[in-house]
Backbone as CSV, one residue per row, in Angstrom:
resi,resn,N_x,N_y,N_z,CA_x,CA_y,CA_z,C_x,C_y,C_z
1,MET,191.580,163.093,141.298,190.310,163.986,141.705,190.366,165.003,141.289
2,GLU,191.875,165.730,140.538,191.599,166.726,140.042,191.384,166.764,138.604
3,ALA,191.542,165.505,138.101,191.198,165.334,136.347,189.604,165.270,136.649
4,ALA,188.937,164.782,137.482,187.763,164.940,137.650,186.863,166.432,138.061
5,ALA,187.980,167.286,138.870,187.219,168.261,138.760,187.405,169.145,137.939
6,LEU,188.466,168.898,137.104,188.766,169.579,135.784,187.540,169.304,134.636
7,ARG,187.047,168.098,134.774,186.223,168.060,134.003,184.831,168.613,134.041
8,SER,184.403,168.606,135.561,182.972,169.055,136.012,183.319,170.573,135.940
9,ASP,184.428,170.957,135.662,184.772,172.547,135.907,184.305,172.974,134.079
10,HIS,184.242,172.020,132.893,184.278,172.722,131.861,183.205,171.566,131.356
11,PRO,181.862,172.207,131.386,180.869,171.100,131.060,180.483,171.569,129.761
12,GLY,181.037,172.131,128.851,181.243,172.580,127.831,181.653,171.712,126.885
13,ASN,182.427,170.787,127.523,183.205,169.369,126.425,181.867,168.534,126.166
14,ASP,181.195,168.236,126.966,180.401,167.163,126.750,179.303,168.082,125.720
15,ALA,179.212,169.161,125.740,178.385,169.591,124.547,178.710,169.703,123.646
16,GLY,180.014,169.867,123.720,180.999,170.280,122.310,180.749,168.517,121.537
17,HIS,180.935,167.932,122.262,181.108,166.204,122.204,179.369,165.730,121.434
18,GLY,178.577,166.123,122.105,177.230,165.761,121.645,176.679,166.372,120.158
19,GLY,177.227,167.890,119.789,177.013,168.516,118.904,177.603,168.335,117.742
20,PHE,178.983,167.701,117.917,179.467,167.219,116.722,178.720,165.661,116.321
21,ALA,178.411,165.059,117.157,177.865,163.797,117.143,176.249,163.775,116.535
22,LEU,175.847,165.161,116.835,174.444,165.364,116.140,174.505,165.709,114.732
23,VAL,175.911,166.649,114.641,176.212,167.115,113.238,176.508,165.835,112.204
24,ALA,177.084,164.817,112.745,177.611,163.851,112.268,176.210,163.085,111.768
25,VAL,175.326,162.738,112.872,174.183,161.727,112.558,173.461,162.610,111.209
26,LEU,173.250,164.117,111.189,172.493,164.824,110.310,173.295,164.387,108.916
27,VAL,174.473,164.467,108.879,175.198,164.661,107.289,174.694,163.453,107.184
28,PHE,175.019,162.082,107.853,174.947,160.930,107.595,173.286,160.546,106.732
29,MET,172.259,161.247,107.657,171.088,161.299,107.306,170.596,161.816,106.034
30,LEU,171.516,162.784,105.466,171.423,163.432,104.118,171.949,162.473,103.262
31,LEU,173.253,161.917,103.555,173.608,161.118,102.410,172.646,160.154,102.088
32,VAL,172.167,159.647,103.215,171.475,158.198,103.274,170.077,158.367,102.134
33,SER,169.696,159.684,102.726,168.568,160.438,101.596,168.867,160.276,100.178
34,ALA,169.992,161.147,100.023,170.207,161.504,98.990,170.417,160.199,97.974
35,ILE,170.894,159.033,98.434,171.024,157.959,98.018,169.484,156.999,97.652
36,VAL,168.754,157.412,98.632,167.481,156.189,98.746,166.698,156.997,98.048
37,VAL,166.331,158.380,98.128,165.464,159.304,97.798,165.017,158.996,96.021
38,PRO,166.336,159.004,95.251,166.165,158.988,93.927,165.715,157.706,93.506
39,PHE,166.016,156.494,94.146,165.691,155.107,93.940,164.139,155.319,94.245
40,ALA,163.664,155.692,95.519,162.539,155.548,95.825,161.540,156.248,94.563
41,LEU,161.996,157.499,94.121,160.852,158.056,93.220,161.194,157.192,91.871
42,MET,162.241,156.868,91.852,162.399,156.110,90.476,161.152,154.708,90.350
43,ALA,161.490,153.943,91.673,160.485,153.245,91.812,159.142,153.378,91.712
44,ARG,158.819,154.497,91.978,157.248,154.920,92.315,156.573,155.278,90.835
45,THR,157.856,155.731,90.126,157.996,156.588,88.560,157.341,155.149,87.640
46,ARG,158.129,154.098,87.942,158.043,152.943,87.179,156.739,152.025,87.433
47,LEU,156.372,152.109,88.902,155.101,151.561,89.363,154.056,152.143,88.629
48,MET,153.809,153.599,88.353,153.142,154.541,87.883,153.300,154.160,86.352
49,ILE,153.834,154.130,85.610,153.966,153.801,83.903,153.451,152.321,84.271
50,ALA,154.214,151.210,84.846,153.407,149.988,84.587,152.040,149.749,84.521
51,SER,151.550,150.755,85.960,150.103,150.624,85.682,149.748,151.346,84.781
52,ASN,149.905,152.218,84.520,149.119,153.140,83.180,149.536,152.192,82.033
53,GLU,150.663,151.523,81.604,150.619,150.488,80.295,149.563,149.344,80.424
54,ALA,149.253,148.955,81.845,148.251,147.692,81.890,147.043,148.320,81.967
55,GLU,146.894,149.471,82.580,145.467,150.135,81.976,144.984,150.146,80.689
56,GLN,146.229,150.853,79.559,146.090,150.943,78.312,145.595,149.624,77.487
57,GLN,146.932,148.916,77.985,146.529,147.648,77.428,145.125,146.754,77.509
58,ARG,144.868,146.924,78.610,143.393,146.412,79.470,142.339,147.130,78.350
59,LEU,142.167,148.371,78.191,141.408,148.979,77.572,141.285,148.878,76.070
60,ALA,142.457,148.383,75.689,142.805,148.019,74.460,142.196,146.788,74.101
61,LEU,142.094,145.898,74.966,141.471,144.364,74.819,140.099,144.484,74.171
62,VAL,139.601,145.512,75.443,137.936,145.794,75.401,137.719,146.630,73.959
63,ALA,138.601,147.583,73.472,138.343,148.137,72.109,138.348,146.806,70.935
64,ASP,139.431,146.263,71.051,139.691,145.049,69.796,138.216,144.143,70.006
65,GLY,137.946,143.789,71.094,136.599,142.915,71.157,135.348,143.845,70.453
66,LEU,135.601,144.863,71.074,134.189,145.709,70.448,134.424,146.102,69.082
67,VAL,135.478,145.661,68.052,135.696,145.912,66.659,134.978,144.726,66.434
68,ASN,134.921,143.186,66.796,134.583,142.064,66.512,132.762,142.338,66.396
69,VAL,132.453,142.954,67.567,131.087,143.168,68.038,130.354,143.828,66.669
70,ILE,131.137,145.505,66.318,130.527,145.735,65.052,131.070,145.411,64.024
71,SER,131.867,144.751,63.605,132.067,143.827,62.325,130.719,142.846,62.128
72,ALA,130.758,142.038,63.331,129.551,140.797,63.385,128.649,141.171,62.799
73,GLU,128.045,142.496,63.299,126.780,143.494,63.088,126.368,144.035,61.590
74,LEU,127.954,144.205,61.145,128.252,144.940,59.970,127.582,144.128,58.820
75,PHE,128.071,143.047,58.911,127.696,141.868,57.753,126.576,140.915,58.321
76,ASN,126.309,140.655,59.448,125.618,139.699,59.689,123.960,140.201,60.389
77,GLY,123.997,141.588,60.957,122.969,141.850,61.848,122.385,142.896,61.161
78,SER,121.553,143.727,61.805,120.611,145.109,61.933,121.237,145.945,62.747
79,GLU,121.911,146.030,63.651,122.036,147.390,64.532,122.964,147.935,63.686
80,ALA,123.547,147.494,62.341,124.813,148.373,61.927,124.025,149.456,61.466
81,ASP,122.716,149.609,61.034,121.850,150.245,60.106,121.747,151.546,61.096
82,SER,122.244,151.683,62.279,122.341,152.872,63.110,123.650,153.517,62.910
83,GLN,124.821,153.029,62.345,125.900,153.479,62.458,125.963,154.226,61.162
84,SER,126.976,155.293,61.385,127.675,156.431,60.322,128.542,155.493,59.855
85,MET,128.372,155.653,58.313,129.302,154.734,57.380,130.475,155.594,56.721
86,ASN,130.369,156.883,57.033,131.321,157.780,56.214,132.329,157.937,57.058
87,GLY,132.839,157.223,58.167,134.088,157.871,58.659,133.766,158.658,60.232
88,GLU,132.742,159.485,60.230,132.087,160.456,61.115,132.218,159.946,62.842
89,PRO,132.819,160.266,63.691,132.995,159.454,64.986,131.410,159.751,65.249
90,SER,131.138,158.802,66.571,130.128,158.614,66.981,130.495,157.951,68.449
91,GLU,129.881,158.491,69.615,130.196,158.393,71.106,128.908,157.869,72.002
92,CYS,129.330,157.063,72.725,128.543,156.509,73.823,129.191,156.467,75.319
93,ARG,128.289,156.311,76.137,128.894,156.466,77.478,128.405,155.309,78.377
94,ALA,129.140,154.760,79.595,128.790,153.730,80.284,129.513,154.095,81.361
95,GLY,128.405,154.070,82.416,129.565,154.395,83.807,130.408,155.648,83.811
96,HIS,131.830,155.203,84.031,132.599,156.266,83.737,133.555,156.077,82.504
97,MET,133.051,155.121,81.898,133.877,154.836,80.134,133.280,155.376,78.977
98,ILE,134.003,155.802,78.373,133.653,156.434,76.848,134.080,155.692,75.847
99,PHE,133.010,155.158,74.382,133.369,154.397,73.443,133.013,155.498,72.435
100,GLU,134.252,155.574,71.741,134.202,156.330,70.609,134.336,155.430,69.099
101,VAL,133.674,155.356,68.387,133.565,154.655,67.030,133.385,155.077,65.840
102,ARG,134.180,154.717,64.819,134.063,155.472,63.520,134.196,153.936,62.593
103,VAL,133.015,154.330,61.748,132.985,153.003,60.757,133.233,153.880,59.194
104,GLN,134.039,153.342,58.165,134.140,153.864,56.831,133.827,152.890,56.138
105,ASP,132.821,152.939,55.376,132.477,152.176,54.174,133.482,152.384,53.309
106,HIS,134.062,151.158,52.624,134.834,151.425,51.685,134.622,151.796,49.984
107,ASP,133.008,151.552,50.338,132.085,152.465,48.652,132.618,153.632,48.652
108,GLY,132.841,154.313,49.815,133.422,155.631,49.862,135.040,156.575,49.609
109,LEU,135.507,154.934,49.415,137.205,155.391,49.307,137.519,155.173,47.998
110,ILE,138.870,155.512,47.351,139.131,155.482,46.475,140.100,154.049,45.937
111,ASP,139.751,153.429,45.019,140.439,151.856,45.272,141.821,152.198,44.506
112,LEU,143.064,152.121,44.890,144.359,152.460,44.175,144.343,151.696,42.994
113,ASN,144.078,150.516,42.851,144.160,149.443,41.858,143.263,149.862,40.641
114,ALA,142.094,150.254,40.968,141.116,150.127,39.677,140.820,152.075,39.534
115,GLY,141.095,152.669,40.593,140.736,154.199,40.246,141.465,154.748,39.142
116,GLU,140.800,155.463,38.277,141.248,156.067,36.869,141.951,157.178,37.679
117,ALA,142.567,157.994,36.420,143.921,159.293,36.938,142.866,160.529,37.689
118,VAL,141.638,160.422,37.248,140.767,161.963,37.656,140.331,161.580,39.106
119,LEU,140.295,160.263,38.928,139.630,159.816,40.637,141.047,160.109,41.276
120,LEU,141.739,159.137,40.835,142.550,159.400,42.185,143.512,160.553,42.390
121,ALA,143.451,161.583,41.339,143.940,162.883,41.500,143.039,163.577,42.444
122,ARG,141.423,163.065,42.476,140.614,163.735,43.463,140.980,163.610,44.661
123,GLY,141.396,162.233,45.132,142.142,161.501,46.427,143.430,162.503,46.806
124,PHE,143.873,162.518,46.313,145.265,163.666,46.500,144.789,164.879,47.030
125,ASP,144.242,165.374,46.023,143.682,166.929,46.049,143.071,166.597,47.753
126,SER,142.178,165.913,48.212,141.638,165.747,49.507,142.803,166.273,50.626
127,LEU,144.149,165.084,50.119,145.005,165.561,51.223,145.965,166.678,51.331
128,GLY,145.436,167.626,50.282,146.223,168.946,50.270,146.998,169.215,49.333
129,PHE,147.311,168.323,48.299,148.354,168.880,47.231,147.833,169.682,46.178
130,ASP,148.113,170.580,45.526,147.573,171.574,44.610,147.342,170.476,43.390
131,ARG,146.593,171.034,42.385,146.178,170.341,40.990,147.077,169.870,40.257
132,GLN,148.119,170.452,40.036,149.295,169.700,39.620,150.097,168.677,40.094
133,ASN,150.038,168.998,41.238,151.148,167.835,41.949,150.391,166.728,42.394
134,ALA,148.455,167.013,42.531,147.801,165.730,42.718,147.806,164.860,41.364
135,GLU,147.651,165.417,40.184,147.680,164.845,38.907,148.967,164.297,38.572
136,ALA,150.271,164.702,38.979,150.913,164.173,38.665,151.269,162.870,39.646
137,LEU,150.737,162.619,41.104,150.847,161.874,42.040,149.652,160.307,41.201
138,ALA,148.750,160.939,40.516,148.023,160.218,39.953,148.567,159.010,38.778
139,ARG,149.188,160.166,38.253,149.860,159.218,36.970,151.136,158.612,37.228
140,SER,151.804,158.784,38.741,152.819,157.738,38.965,151.855,156.603,39.723
141,VAL,151.107,156.549,40.263,150.030,155.755,41.230,149.874,154.517,39.675
142,ILE,149.235,154.951,38.728,148.998,153.984,37.550,150.321,153.654,37.210
143,SER,151.355,154.381,37.018,152.680,153.524,36.347,153.241,152.392,37.383
144,PHE,153.201,152.711,38.811,153.447,152.104,39.582,152.659,150.378,39.775
145,ARG,151.632,150.597,39.295,150.624,149.244,39.867,150.405,148.619,38.141
146,THR,151.190,149.183,36.817,150.552,148.675,35.708,152.061,147.729,35.378
147,ALA,151.060,147.023,34.661,152.144,145.713,34.426,152.891,146.122,33.237
148,VAL,154.328,145.650,33.035,154.841,146.066,31.835,154.609,145.025,30.709
149,SER,154.169,145.718,29.574,154.063,145.026,28.112,155.449,144.296,27.922
150,ALA,155.771,143.250,27.238,157.046,142.880,26.721,157.219,143.524,25.437
151,PHE,155.984,144.128,24.834,156.051,145.084,23.424,156.051,146.385,23.134
152,GLU,156.266,146.891,24.912,156.281,148.355,25.127,157.834,148.835,25.553
153,SER,158.061,150.109,24.388,159.566,150.561,24.637,159.506,151.075,25.954
154,ALA,160.967,150.921,26.487,161.011,152.303,27.506,160.752,153.410,27.524
155,ALA,160.737,153.895,25.888,160.473,155.308,25.368,158.864,155.498,25.529
156,GLU,158.098,154.486,25.234,156.824,154.562,25.062,156.069,154.759,26.602
157,ARG,156.809,154.218,27.799,156.236,154.155,28.781,156.242,155.687,29.653
158,ALA,154.977,155.744,30.509,154.837,157.235,30.297,155.509,157.319,32.142
159,PRO,156.152,158.746,31.975,157.148,158.923,33.022,156.584,159.292,34.135
160,SER,157.836,158.527,35.246,156.771,158.089,36.824,158.046,158.985,37.437
161,PRO,158.006,160.059,38.103,158.706,160.673,38.795,159.412,159.870,40.149
162,GLU,158.271,159.205,40.678,158.457,158.698,42.033,157.407,157.452,42.173
163,PRO,157.939,156.105,42.919,159.063,156.122,43.333,160.117,155.834,42.541
164,ARG,161.202,155.448,42.609,162.229,155.480,41.628,162.129,153.903,41.090
165,GLU,161.510,153.072,41.619,161.479,151.474,40.751,159.859,151.616,41.098
166,ASP,159.417,151.373,39.897,157.778,150.973,39.839,157.563,149.526,40.236
167,LYS,156.167,149.349,40.697,156.552,147.729,41.327,155.941,146.829,39.711
168,HIS,155.042,147.434,39.276,154.421,146.928,37.912,153.419,145.855,38.196
169,ALA,152.943,145.907,39.433,151.843,144.621,39.983,151.055,145.653,40.944
170,PRO,149.728,145.032,41.360,149.058,146.005,42.126,149.186,146.287,43.511
171,PHE,149.021,147.305,44.150,148.973,147.312,45.392,148.275,146.753,46.222
172,GLU,149.193,145.795,47.194,148.737,144.929,48.265,148.657,146.004,49.521
173,SER,148.960,147.155,49.829,148.615,147.621,50.808,148.521,149.182,50.526
174,VAL,147.709,150.263,51.660,147.404,151.639,51.036,149.032,152.125,51.712
175,SER,149.905,151.507,52.524,151.580,151.578,53.264,152.031,152.155,52.148
176,GLU,152.017,151.151,51.121,152.794,151.498,49.737,152.809,152.549,49.150
177,LEU,152.090,153.677,49.345,152.102,154.835,48.963,153.042,155.810,49.731
178,GLN,153.978,155.379,50.982,154.906,156.310,51.651,156.200,156.005,50.998
179,GLU,156.019,154.940,49.915,156.870,155.008,48.856,157.408,156.214,48.034
180,PHE,156.330,156.810,48.034,156.594,158.074,47.169,157.045,159.118,47.950
181,SER,157.649,159.735,47.396,158.648,160.839,48.601,157.752,161.868,48.615
182,ALA,156.442,162.183,47.845,155.923,163.300,48.162,154.674,162.719,49.119
183,LEU,154.691,161.623,49.238,153.681,161.070,50.090,154.488,160.640,51.444
184,ALA,155.946,160.816,51.540,156.508,160.487,52.972,156.186,160.520,54.181
185,ALA,155.713,162.044,54.236,155.637,162.623,55.368,154.034,162.728,55.695
186,THR,153.098,162.139,54.655,151.719,162.320,54.909,151.497,161.065,56.211
187,ARG,150.596,161.345,57.049,150.369,160.416,57.945,149.350,159.444,57.154
188,LEU,150.221,157.902,57.683,149.405,156.952,56.908,147.972,156.618,57.458
189,HIS,147.471,157.070,58.443,146.037,156.866,58.872,145.502,157.880,58.054
190,ASP,145.493,158.979,57.505,144.872,159.809,56.650,145.142,159.211,55.222
191,LEU,146.114,158.647,54.727,146.011,157.658,53.211,145.206,156.572,53.558
192,TYR,144.754,155.902,54.547,143.923,154.952,54.942,142.241,155.394,54.851
193,GLN,142.044,157.048,55.407,140.896,157.641,55.266,140.641,158.058,53.731
194,VAL,141.125,157.884,52.810,140.964,158.464,51.378,141.344,157.070,50.346
195,PHE,142.059,156.086,50.616,142.526,155.004,49.825,141.858,153.647,50.135
196,THR,141.979,152.732,49.433,141.703,151.246,49.779,142.128,150.666,48.737
197,VAL,142.737,149.366,49.063,143.256,148.069,48.150,141.965,147.183,48.035
198,ASN,141.176,147.087,48.706,140.311,146.150,48.953,139.035,145.872,48.267
199,LEU,138.326,146.986,47.673,137.328,147.380,46.922,137.061,146.634,45.273
200,LYS,138.212,146.865,44.839,138.394,146.392,43.360,136.983,146.703,42.540
201,ARG,137.309,148.224,42.741,135.978,149.338,42.201,136.518,150.593,41.607
202,GLY,136.269,150.791,40.567,136.661,152.327,39.905,136.361,153.334,40.162
203,SER,134.910,153.108,41.256,133.902,154.367,41.136,133.708,154.312,42.817
204,ILE,133.490,155.652,43.105,133.147,156.077,44.397,131.840,156.447,45.005
205,ASN,131.296,155.866,46.139,129.947,156.670,46.436,129.830,157.554,47.181
206,LEU,130.016,158.700,46.812,130.007,159.977,47.875,128.992,159.887,48.963
207,ALA,127.996,159.194,49.108,127.129,159.119,50.366,127.670,158.546,51.505
208,SER,128.840,157.583,50.803,129.519,156.901,51.913,130.675,157.318,52.188
209,ALA,131.495,158.594,51.475,132.654,159.399,51.489,133.184,159.614,52.543
210,PRO,134.249,160.181,52.804,134.525,160.983,54.501,134.421,162.283,53.848
211,LYS,133.981,163.175,54.675,133.829,164.995,54.393,135.064,165.281,53.634
212,ARG,136.203,165.098,53.785,137.366,165.655,53.050,137.325,165.292,51.477
213,LEU,136.795,163.783,51.066,136.363,163.615,49.578,135.237,164.177,49.242
214,ARG,134.314,164.549,50.332,132.822,164.983,49.474,133.330,166.558,48.963
215,ASP,134.165,166.950,49.768,134.273,168.558,49.939,135.267,168.513,48.338
216,VAL,135.956,167.825,48.417,136.592,167.994,46.783,136.060,168.241,45.553
217,PHE,134.542,166.982,45.639,134.036,166.747,44.613,133.367,168.028,44.429
218,ASP,132.947,169.369,45.207,132.199,170.206,44.888,130.896,169.995,44.155
219,GLY,130.262,168.866,44.563,129.003,168.829,44.254,128.798,168.076,42.763
220,ASP,129.938,167.692,42.423,129.904,167.295,40.928,129.316,165.597,41.597
221,ARG,128.118,165.295,41.140,127.443,163.885,41.310,127.696,162.892,39.988
222,GLU,128.678,163.087,39.265,128.820,162.125,38.036,129.849,160.903,38.926
223,GLN,130.475,161.254,39.912,131.215,160.050,40.209,130.362,159.393,41.281
224,MET,129.288,159.532,41.741,128.498,159.067,42.529,127.709,157.976,42.103
225,ALA,128.126,156.484,42.503,127.410,155.914,42.438,126.233,155.254,42.783
226,SER,125.310,154.846,42.419,124.192,154.535,43.179,124.137,153.442,44.352
227,ARG,123.247,153.920,45.613,123.303,152.790,46.629,122.674,151.929,46.294
228,THR,123.282,150.446,46.664,122.307,149.390,46.612,121.906,148.968,48.107
229,THR,120.974,147.806,48.188,120.246,147.585,49.153,121.678,146.420,49.941
230,ASN,122.505,145.822,49.383,123.231,145.049,49.584,124.189,145.496,50.605
231,ARG,125.248,145.227,51.555,125.756,145.797,52.395,127.218,145.327,51.331
232,SER,128.397,146.432,51.863,129.317,146.614,51.336,130.201,145.652,52.209
233,PRO,131.287,144.859,50.782,132.161,143.756,51.435,133.078,144.369,52.306
234,VAL,133.055,145.358,52.325,134.330,146.005,53.078,134.345,147.152,53.801
235,TYR,134.864,147.210,55.258,134.888,148.333,56.358,135.838,148.673,57.003
236,SER,136.214,149.841,57.429,137.028,149.837,58.189,136.397,150.433,59.729
237,VAL,136.936,149.660,60.602,136.311,149.860,62.108,137.349,150.215,62.867
238,GLU,137.083,151.657,63.504,138.112,151.932,64.697,137.126,152.401,65.753
239,ILE,137.774,151.825,66.996,137.304,152.000,68.570,138.108,152.730,69.515
240,VAL,137.984,153.375,69.998,138.688,153.817,71.012,137.796,154.050,72.415
241,VAL,138.552,153.478,73.478,137.950,153.281,74.839,138.716,154.438,75.842
242,ARG,138.282,154.865,76.789,138.789,155.647,77.487,138.137,156.161,78.641
243,ARG,138.628,156.431,80.024,138.047,156.660,81.229,137.735,157.980,81.029
244,GLU,136.624,158.298,81.586,136.376,159.567,81.512,137.242,160.598,82.775
245,GLY,137.924,161.370,82.011,139.075,162.476,82.971,140.122,161.819,82.802
246,SER,140.522,160.909,82.084,141.671,160.436,82.049,142.261,160.577,80.833
247,GLY,143.603,160.339,80.600,144.634,160.712,79.469,144.578,159.219,78.561
248,ILE,144.783,158.106,79.566,144.731,156.745,79.092,143.697,156.241,78.081
249,VAL,144.037,156.136,76.640,143.247,155.362,75.671,143.375,153.910,75.257
250,GLY,142.741,153.258,75.029,142.810,151.761,74.335,142.577,152.141,73.003
251,ARG,142.971,151.525,72.339,142.243,151.797,70.558,142.711,150.021,70.067
252,ALA,142.083,150.184,68.915,142.101,148.990,68.077,141.281,149.612,66.430
253,GLY,141.702,149.322,65.901,141.645,149.495,64.253,141.825,148.641,63.070
254,PHE,140.967,148.246,62.557,141.015,147.148,61.523,140.415,147.305,60.086
255,VAL,140.583,147.107,59.036,139.794,146.818,57.613,139.696,145.675,58.026
256,VAL,138.223,145.344,57.797,137.310,143.823,57.808,136.824,143.731,56.431
257,GLU,136.890,142.675,56.437,136.234,142.153,54.834,135.292,141.115,55.041
258,ARG,134.227,140.967,54.491,133.261,139.768,54.334,133.805,138.611,53.975
259,PHE,133.557,137.398,54.565,134.158,136.180,54.400,132.898,135.370,54.872
260,PRO,132.468,134.968,54.254,131.391,133.537,54.406,131.824,132.563,55.080
261,GLN,132.998,132.051,54.204,133.768,130.895,55.151,133.956,130.666,56.354
262,LEU,134.089,132.113,57.241,134.195,131.981,58.441,132.906,131.739,59.175
263,ALA,132.828,131.309,60.614,131.448,131.275,61.130,130.672,133.051,61.143
264,ALA,132.297,133.670,61.640,132.085,135.186,62.080,131.334,135.928,60.956
265,GLY,131.583,135.513,59.660,131.236,136.065,58.629,132.039,137.442,58.044
266,PHE,133.119,137.486,58.479,133.943,138.389,58.071,135.652,138.100,58.675
267,ARG,136.204,138.563,58.133,137.897,138.837,58.604,138.633,139.650,58.541
268,ARG,139.637,140.024,59.153,140.501,141.265,59.631,141.477,141.003,58.439
269,THR,141.458,142.294,57.309,142.311,142.029,56.509,143.773,143.083,56.699
270,ALA,143.304,144.004,57.248,144.801,144.969,57.718,144.767,145.927,58.939
271,LEU,145.521,146.155,59.517,145.709,147.196,60.718,145.587,148.585,60.424
272,ILE,144.721,149.463,60.763,144.886,150.531,60.710,145.829,151.161,61.603
273,PRO,146.800,152.020,61.201,147.773,152.973,61.993,147.230,153.566,62.802
274,GLY,147.554,154.191,63.870,147.204,154.817,65.141,146.482,156.133,64.532
275,GLY,145.900,156.874,65.247,145.203,157.996,64.613,143.950,158.586,64.807
276,GLY,143.211,159.265,64.157,141.860,159.434,63.995,141.430,159.632,65.289
277,ILE,140.349,159.346,65.314,139.307,159.244,66.706,140.422,159.422,67.941
278,ALA,141.205,158.373,67.931,142.364,158.770,68.945,142.845,160.365,69.187
279,ASP,143.366,161.135,68.014,143.747,161.913,67.905,142.738,163.202,67.418
280,SER,142.190,163.438,68.271,140.603,163.939,67.855,141.090,165.621,68.033
281,SER,142.073,166.449,68.220,142.241,167.367,68.741,141.851,168.478,67.108
282,SER,141.872,167.815,65.875,141.286,168.503,64.818,140.301,168.009,64.182
283,ALA,139.854,166.770,64.704,138.787,166.006,64.024,136.886,166.663,64.506
284,MET,136.364,166.578,63.725,135.040,166.973,64.160,134.407,166.049,65.523
285,PRO,133.849,167.202,66.356,133.103,166.322,67.425,132.037,165.196,67.100
286,PRO,132.271,164.154,68.080,131.568,162.717,67.690,130.246,162.905,68.335
287,SER,129.056,162.483,67.137,127.876,162.566,67.623,127.607,161.649,68.928
288,MET,126.691,162.067,69.873,126.093,161.105,70.680,125.062,160.001,70.342
289,ALA,125.437,158.995,70.991,124.383,157.606,70.975,124.337,157.045,71.885
290,SER,123.292,155.756,72.123,123.366,155.140,72.918,124.102,154.000,72.649
291,CYS,124.545,153.447,73.824,125.412,152.118,73.655,124.780,150.800,73.083
292,ASP,123.254,150.784,73.675,122.476,149.861,72.775,122.303,149.801,71.651
293,ALA,122.281,151.156,71.134,122.000,151.001,69.496,123.833,151.061,68.897
294,MET,124.470,151.121,69.649,125.954,151.085,68.886,126.422,149.780,68.892
295,PHE,126.028,148.942,69.959,126.954,147.817,70.215,126.082,146.348,70.435
296,GLY,124.521,146.781,70.653,123.540,145.971,70.924,123.464,145.907,72.460
297,SER,121.914,145.272,72.978,121.664,145.247,74.165,122.348,144.657,74.742
298,PRO,122.812,143.307,74.791,123.404,142.489,75.689,124.809,143.089,75.834
299,VAL,125.641,143.670,74.845,126.898,144.045,74.948,126.939,145.070,75.653
300,ALA,125.856,146.075,75.505,126.099,147.313,76.142,125.496,146.915,77.670
301,GLU,124.804,146.118,77.842,124.731,145.902,79.465,126.075,145.282,79.933
302,MET,126.641,144.456,79.382,127.968,144.168,79.982,129.151,145.059,79.956
303,LEU,128.917,146.131,79.050,130.030,147.208,79.201,129.462,147.842,80.454
304,GLY,128.303,148.131,80.749,127.848,149.038,81.950,128.188,148.325,83.399
305,LYS,128.247,147.202,83.490,128.609,146.637,84.397,129.933,146.512,84.560
306,TRP,130.911,146.366,83.643,132.261,146.358,83.399,132.424,147.930,84.221
307,ALA,131.775,148.895,83.444,132.505,150.415,83.639,131.819,150.928,85.147
308,SER,130.954,150.006,85.784,130.462,150.568,86.774,131.396,150.672,88.073
């Protein structure tokens, strides 16, 4: 009785125990939150990354298919007449999707295996090298690709400062230029926008050359070949697909070559490294076109349904 009376006389005891329990529960919840919240945020971040990667892959597949559409028209159809062939980008819209296209006729590029020193030097000039370095690089390219004669002494060979070992065989890829120390820091995409190994022709058609090359010729028309009615045997085709307002893009870029043995009439001979219209901060704004003119009406209709 006395103990009960004592407890009833001190109601603060129960409040004290209750307050301690509440503090303990709050501390426990904070500890649980400190453990669970980072995992929840990590899971959400991973989900967003996975979703973005899936979207990028989906757009890249669309871009890859559209490369085939453009390539087929270049070699077999008439729709290609509406395309700019000098590497300038064009753009069309379907629903919320934007399609950017760049087609480069290799008639307007410099062949590493066939170009003479003067023409090669102009190419390096367009990449920002001064005349002296551009001419030195041109000589190095010729030394790199030239087969060694059994009757030629080492003293008779032209000095080549780079790379250390010349190949003495034709270039198989434009990417081999990055073996030259002076070109190691040059973007590979930029090299593909100036040079080719597919044309096997020692001249350049300025009408289909990219702007950077046309600029370095300064109106000199001597290097301009006459335009033929036949379609070029080689093109670079790049396509970027993106959703309006989204930073996620899908890209595909290939060098395509006429190949009548295949039903499609062409084959892909090289993958073009990333850049270009996907990296358009310094590029000229694309010209607007209709998707019907760019891809043909059946494909444009399919794109419209997919993008809506």
